C-alpha positions in Angstrom: 240.0 141.1 137.3 237.0 138.9 138.1 238.1 136.2 140.4 236.4 133.0 141.6 235.8 133.5 145.4 236.5 129.8 145.9 240.2 130.6 145.2 240.7 134.2 146.1 237.8 135.2 148.2 237.8 136.2 151.9 238.2 133.0 154.0 239.3 130.9 151.1 242.1 128.4 151.8 245.6 129.8 151.2 247.3 126.4 150.8 246.1 123.7 148.4 247.5 120.4 147.2 247.3 118.7 143.8 247.3 114.9 144.5 250.0 112.6 143.1 249.3 111.0 139.8 247.7 114.2 138.4 249.2 116.3 135.6 250.2 119.1 138.0 250.6 121.9 135.6 247.5 121.0 133.5 245.3 120.8 136.7 246.8 124.1 137.9 246.2 125.9 134.6 242.7 124.5 134.0 241.4 125.7 137.4 243.1 129.1 137.2 241.6 129.6 133.7 238.2 128.7 135.0 238.5 130.8 138.1 239.3 134.0 136.2 237.3 133.2 133.0 240.5 133.3 131.0 238.9 132.4 127.6 236.7 135.5 127.7 239.1 137.8 129.6 242.5 137.1 128.0 244.3 139.7 130.3 242.8 138.3 133.6 246.2 136.9 134.7 248.4 139.5 133.1 249.4 141.0 136.4 249.7 137.7 138.3 253.0 136.2 139.4 253.4 132.5 139.5 256.4 130.7 140.8 257.2 127.2 139.6 260.2 124.9 140.4 262.3 125.5 137.2 262.3 127.0 133.8 261.0 123.9 132.1 257.9 124.0 134.3 257.5 127.7 133.4 257.4 127.0 129.7 255.0 124.1 130.2 252.7 126.2 132.4 252.6 128.9 129.8 251.5 126.4 127.2 249.0 124.8 129.6 247.3 128.2 130.2 247.1 128.8 126.5 245.3 125.4 126.0 243.1 126.0 129.1 242.0 129.3 127.4 240.7 127.3 124.5 243.8 128.2 122.5 242.9 131.8 122.3 245.6 134.5 122.6 246.1 135.5 126.2 248.4 137.9 128.1 250.5 135.4 130.1 251.3 135.9 133.8 254.8 136.6 135.0 256.0 132.9 135.5 259.2 132.7 137.4 261.5 129.8 138.2 261.9 129.2 141.9 265.0 127.1 141.5 264.0 124.4 144.0 266.2 121.8 145.6 265.6 119.1 143.0 266.6 121.4 140.2 269.9 122.6 138.9 268.4 125.9 137.8 270.1 129.2 138.7 268.4 131.3 141.3 265.5 133.5 140.2 266.8 136.7 138.7 263.6 138.9 138.8 263.9 139.3 142.5 267.4 140.6 142.4 266.1 143.9 141.0 264.7 144.8 144.4 267.9 144.1 146.2 271.3 145.8 146.3 273.4 142.6 146.6 276.8 141.8 145.4 276.9 139.5 142.3 276.8 135.7 142.8 280.0 133.8 142.2 280.1 131.7 139.0 280.2 127.9 139.8 283.5 127.4 138.0 285.1 130.3 139.8 283.8 129.0 143.1 285.2 125.5 142.6 288.6 126.9 141.4 288.9 129.2 144.3 288.1 126.5 146.8 290.7 124.2 145.2 293.3 127.0 145.6 292.4 127.4 149.3 292.8 123.6 149.7 296.3 123.7 148.2 297.2 126.7 150.4 296.0 124.8 153.5 298.2 121.8 152.8 301.2 124.0 152.0 300.9 125.8 155.4 300.0 122.7 157.4 302.5 120.2 156.0 304.6 122.0 153.4 303.3 119.7 150.7 301.6 120.4 147.4 298.6 118.2 146.6 297.8 117.2 143.0 295.3 119.5 141.2 292.9 116.5 140.8 292.9 115.9 144.6 292.5 119.6 145.3 289.5 119.8 142.9 287.9 116.7 144.5 288.2 118.2 148.0 286.9 121.5 146.7 283.9 119.8 145.2 283.1 118.2 148.6 283.5 121.5 150.4 281.2 123.2 147.9 278.5 120.5 148.6 279.0 121.1 152.3 278.5 124.8 151.8 275.3 124.2 149.8 273.9 121.9 152.6 274.7 124.6 155.2 272.9 127.2 153.1 269.9 124.9 152.9 269.9 124.5 156.7 269.5 127.9 158.4 270.1 126.3 161.8 273.6 125.3 160.8 276.2 126.9 163.1 279.9 126.7 162.5 280.9 128.4 165.7 281.3 125.3 167.7 283.4 123.5 165.1 286.9 124.3 166.5 286.0 122.8 169.9 284.1 119.8 168.5 287.0 117.3 168.5 288.3 118.5 171.9 285.0 118.5 173.7 283.9 115.1 172.3 287.3 113.5 173.1 287.6 112.3 169.5 290.6 110.9 167.7 293.3 113.1 166.2 292.1 112.8 162.7 288.8 114.4 163.8 290.8 117.4 165.0 292.6 117.5 161.7 289.3 117.5 159.9 288.0 120.3 162.0 291.0 122.4 161.1 290.6 121.6 157.4 287.0 122.8 157.6 288.3 126.2 158.6 288.7 126.7 154.9 284.9 127.3 154.6 284.4 128.8 158.0 287.1 131.4 158.0 289.1 131.6 154.7 286.1 131.3 152.4 284.0 134.2 153.9 287.1 136.4 154.0 287.8 135.7 150.3 284.2 136.5 149.4 284.3 139.8 151.3 287.6 140.8 149.6 286.2 140.0 146.1 282.8 141.7 146.8 280.8 138.6 145.8 278.4 136.2 147.5 277.6 132.5 147.4 274.8 131.7 145.0 272.5 130.0 147.5 273.2 132.7 150.1 272.3 135.4 147.5 269.1 133.5 146.7 268.0 133.6 150.3 268.9 137.3 150.6 266.9 138.1 147.4 263.9 136.1 148.7 264.0 138.0 152.0 264.1 141.3 150.2 261.2 140.3 147.9 259.1 139.2 150.9 259.7 142.6 152.6 258.7 144.4 149.4 255.5 142.3 149.1 254.5 143.0 152.7 255.4 146.7 152.4 253.3 147.1 149.2 251.1 144.0 148.9 250.4 143.2 145.2 246.8 143.5 144.1 247.1 140.6 141.7 247.5 137.0 142.6 250.9 135.7 143.7 251.0 131.9 143.4 253.7 129.5 144.5 253.0 126.2 142.7 254.9 122.9 142.7 257.5 123.8 145.3 258.0 121.5 148.2 259.5 124.3 150.3 262.8 122.4 150.7 264.9 125.5 150.5 265.0 128.4 153.0 264.4 130.9 150.2 261.3 129.0 149.1 259.9 129.0 152.6 260.5 132.7 153.0 258.5 133.4 149.8 255.8 131.0 151.0 255.4 132.7 154.4 255.1 136.1 152.7 252.6 134.8 150.1 250.3 133.6 152.9 250.1 137.2 154.2 249.1 138.6 150.8 245.4 139.2 150.0 245.6 137.1 146.8 248.5 134.8 147.7 248.2 131.1 147.1 250.4 128.0 147.7 249.8 124.9 145.7 251.8 121.9 147.0 252.6 118.8 144.9 251.2 115.5 146.1 250.5 116.0 149.8 248.9 112.9 151.3 245.7 114.3 152.7 244.4 111.0 154.0 247.3 110.1 156.3 246.7 109.8 160.0 248.4 111.7 162.8 250.4 108.6 163.8 251.6 108.2 160.2 252.6 111.8 159.9 254.5 111.6 163.2 256.4 108.6 161.8 257.0 110.4 158.4 258.5 113.5 160.2 261.2 111.2 161.7 262.0 109.6 158.2 264.1 112.2 156.5 264.1 110.3 153.2 260.3 109.9 153.0 258.8 111.8 150.1 256.2 113.4 152.4 258.8 114.5 155.0 259.7 117.8 153.4 256.0 118.7 152.7 255.1 118.2 156.3 258.1 120.1 157.6 257.1 123.0 155.2 253.5 123.0 156.6 255.0 123.1 160.1 257.1 126.1 159.2 254.1 127.8 157.7 251.9 127.1 160.7 249.4 125.2 158.6 247.9 121.9 159.8 247.8 119.2 157.1 244.1 118.6 157.8 243.5 122.3 156.8 244.9 121.8 153.3 242.1 121.0 150.7 242.5 119.3 147.4 242.8 121.6 144.4 239.4 122.2 142.8 238.3 120.6 139.5 240.0 117.3 140.1 237.7 114.3 139.6 238.9 111.0 141.0 237.0 107.8 140.4 236.9 104.9 142.9 239.6 102.9 141.1 241.9 105.8 140.9 241.4 106.8 144.5 242.1 103.2 145.6 245.3 103.1 143.5 246.4 106.4 145.1 245.7 105.1 148.6 247.6 101.8 147.8 250.7 103.8 146.7 250.6 105.9 149.8 250.3 102.9 152.1 253.2 101.3 150.2 255.3 104.4 151.0 254.4 104.4 154.6 257.3 104.1 157.2 258.2 100.6 158.3 256.7 101.1 161.8 253.3 102.0 160.2 253.0 98.9 158.0 252.6 96.2 160.7 248.8 96.7 160.8 248.0 96.8 157.1 245.1 94.4 157.4 243.6 96.3 160.2 244.1 99.5 158.3 242.4 98.2 155.2 239.4 97.1 157.3 239.2 100.5 159.1 239.4 102.3 155.8 236.5 100.3 154.4 234.5 100.9 157.5 235.1 104.6 157.5 234.3 104.9 153.8 230.9 103.1 154.3 230.0 105.4 157.2 231.1 108.5 155.4 228.9 107.5 152.4 225.9 107.0 154.6 226.4 110.4 156.3 226.9 112.0 152.9 223.5 110.6 151.7 221.7 112.6 154.4 222.8 115.9 152.6 220.8 114.9 149.5 217.4 115.2 151.3 216.3 118.4 152.9 215.6 118.2 156.6 217.4 114.9 157.3 220.1 114.8 159.9 222.6 112.1 161.0 225.3 111.6 163.7 228.1 109.1 164.2 228.4 107.8 167.8 231.4 105.6 168.3 233.9 104.9 171.1 236.6 104.7 168.4 238.1 108.2 168.2 240.3 107.0 165.3 237.3 105.9 163.3 235.6 109.3 163.9 238.7 111.1 162.6 238.9 109.0 159.5 235.2 109.6 158.7 235.7 113.3 159.2 238.7 113.3 156.8 236.7 111.4 154.2 233.7 113.8 154.4 236.1 116.7 153.5 236.2 115.3 150.0 232.7 116.5 149.6 233.4 119.9 151.2 231.6 118.7 154.3 233.2 119.7 157.6 232.2 117.5 160.5 235.0 117.7 163.1 235.0 115.0 165.8 233.8 116.2 169.2 236.0 113.8 171.2 239.0 116.2 171.3 242.6 115.0 171.4 243.2 111.5 172.8 245.1 111.6 176.1 247.8 109.4 174.6 248.6 112.1 172.0 249.0 114.9 174.6 252.4 115.6 176.0 251.4 114.5 179.5 249.7 111.3 178.2 252.6 110.3 176.1 255.0 110.9 179.0 252.9 108.7 181.3 252.8 106.0 178.7 256.5 106.0 178.3 257.1 105.9 182.0 254.7 102.9 182.3 256.6 101.0 179.6 259.9 101.9 181.3 258.6 100.6 184.6 258.1 97.2 183.0 261.7 97.0 181.8 263.8 99.7 183.7 267.0 98.6 182.0 265.8 99.1 178.4 268.2 101.6 176.9 265.7 102.8 174.3 263.1 103.6 176.9 265.6 105.2 179.2 266.6 107.7 176.4 263.0 108.2 175.4 261.9 109.1 178.9 264.9 111.4 179.6 264.6 113.3 176.4 260.8 113.8 176.6 259.7 117.5 176.7 258.3 117.0 180.2 261.4 115.4 181.7 263.8 117.5 183.7 267.0 118.3 181.8 269.8 115.9 182.3 273.5 117.0 182.0 275.7 115.1 179.7 272.8 112.9 178.5 274.4 112.6 175.0 277.7 111.3 176.5 275.7 108.9 178.7 273.9 107.5 175.8 276.9 107.3 173.5 279.4 105.7 176.0 277.1 103.5 178.2 273.9 102.7 176.4 275.0 101.9 172.9 276.1 98.5 171.8 274.9 95.0 172.9 272.8 95.0 176.1 274.6 93.1 178.8 272.3 93.9 181.7 268.8 93.0 182.6 267.8 95.5 185.3 268.6 99.1 186.0 270.8 98.1 188.9 272.9 95.8 186.6 273.3 98.8 184.3 274.7 100.9 187.2 277.1 98.1 188.0 278.3 97.9 184.4 278.9 101.6 184.4 281.0 101.4 187.6 283.2 98.7 186.2 283.9 100.4 182.8 287.3 101.7 182.1 285.7 105.0 180.9 284.5 105.8 184.4 287.2 108.4 185.0 286.0 111.1 182.5 282.5 110.8 184.0 282.7 111.4 187.8 279.0 111.9 188.0 278.6 108.2 187.8 280.6 107.4 191.0 280.2 104.4 193.4 277.6 106.2 195.5 275.6 107.6 192.6 272.2 106.2 191.5 270.3 106.7 188.3 266.9 108.2 189.1 
């Protein structure tokens, strides 16, 4: 197979992005066909494996490759459905051949079994039978909770029994914790007795087995994961493995390549933002957003680029939209400088340099130059305010201006450089939330002393001080 070194050569990027507004599958197919000369070598991708989000995407990609090959007969690659978060597709079945896993439970059987466990719970706890409709409704919510837990590998049920007791919550919270024992205790036991697994759990196990098989015997043909946001643990397992393959590629959908570090920091805290999952996926893969290039072969005119930037700015987090006018001026300034620097490349022997005290401007110009495959990294390094020490000093300085500010108190105490504070969550929950009735730190201490809730918290006694 003759491959374009721009895609599969040594040192070539492993992670790419096709910008929003593009026909993703068409752009993917056109460049793959060009990279392997598909019109003249119809079997160039015959051994390749391409993962797409769902079966509909698989069918459309197959058709797009045929069109990209000038409608000549080709040997199609193995196109598999990833079954991503936004899809209702079943888990991929091709990977199950490399695993020795119990069969996945059918959705209807799963819901019916959970409904039976709900009815059994109420019979044992109250001696009452719940209507089938109520049992099914509760079972449906339990199924959704199970799916969310499978999509969050860090989920830990072990502390659930003591949650209500430790947090001093109302009795109905304790009842809820006992009810959830259906999925923490009864459900795993039933699955073990029946010799079956949850669908999402089985998908993750299959992905892990596939990744191990890839790393043990790396495929010589391309392995491409395209269109997935990496929202599921199974998807990220396959992505991590693909990065270690000699011809592995990841093509992300619509990553904002022009966003600043401040914007990305705000996006990471906005779970509902469309870029949040993509940035979290890059963090999990150990890939910096600035190291992700745009997929080759995409031509974007000035009007289209401006429209794309306008959409991205409109989707920016609320905290990042207060300086829109300044942002527009800065973007125009950076674009003009980048164009002037780019012109120097057109004449042999010419050199140019940008000298500016504005490190942000230098970073924006550097990002714009990457559109022409020109790498000019700023030499200023990381601003002090963006380092851990610098941000901590900045927070402490703001806190010194208003020591009683509850937001700044929590921000300083939870900073990575701050010493650990016992029961900080309880302090924030019981004493800092709600309307602020104090002006200074000393007034906050006095309000804590006079609260009726002082008894459960002896560490805030009359002689204590907050330091």
